[in-house]
C-alpha positions, -999 to +999 in steps of 0.1 A: +000-001+001+027+024+010+047+012-020+020+017-043+018+057-032+052+060-034+053+048-070+023+071-075+041+102-061+075+093-078+055+093-114+036+126-105+071+143-097+086+129-129+055+143-148+060+176-133+095+179-139+093+168-173+065+197-176+085+221-161+116+213-184+093+217-215+081+252-204+113+264-196+128+250-229+102+266-249+103+301-230+143+300-239+132+291-274+116+324-283+142+346-274+155+362-239+126+388-227+097+378-250+068+364-227+062+328-237+022+338-238+027+365-264+052+345-285+025+317-288-002+344-299+017+355-327+018+339-363+051+326-371+077+353-385+054+380-371+066+380-337+087+410-324+106+406-292+112+434-265+146+429-261+171+449-290+194+430-310+228+424-294+254+448-304+280+430-331+253+419-352+251+449-377+258+451-410+289+436-427+320+454-425+340+458-460+313+434-477+333+435-511+367+418-496+369+384-487+398+368-468+417+333-462+422+309-489+392+319-513+403+355-515+402+363-553+434+384-550+454+355-538+436+328-559+468+317-579+493+316-546+465+298-530+461+272-558+501+265-564+503+261-526+475+236-527+490+217-555+522+216-533+502+199-508+485+177-534+521+165-544+530+156-511 
């Protein structure tokens, strides 16, 4: 009898913990500062958060210049370097 009650209580605690975790994760999914109920009321793609965008995610600096191995200004040097690696 006591074991049945403990088993029932354990199941209820597990269910409550899962629900709490699910609500917590869904609240994080809409963005910090956005109330979950407001996010659920809006249509997908139409919602607005009440938190400003973080700094550092603005327009691209020097959009016409790439760097690294795919830099068009250094394409011949890059190709020669890759050919030397392939021959080794």
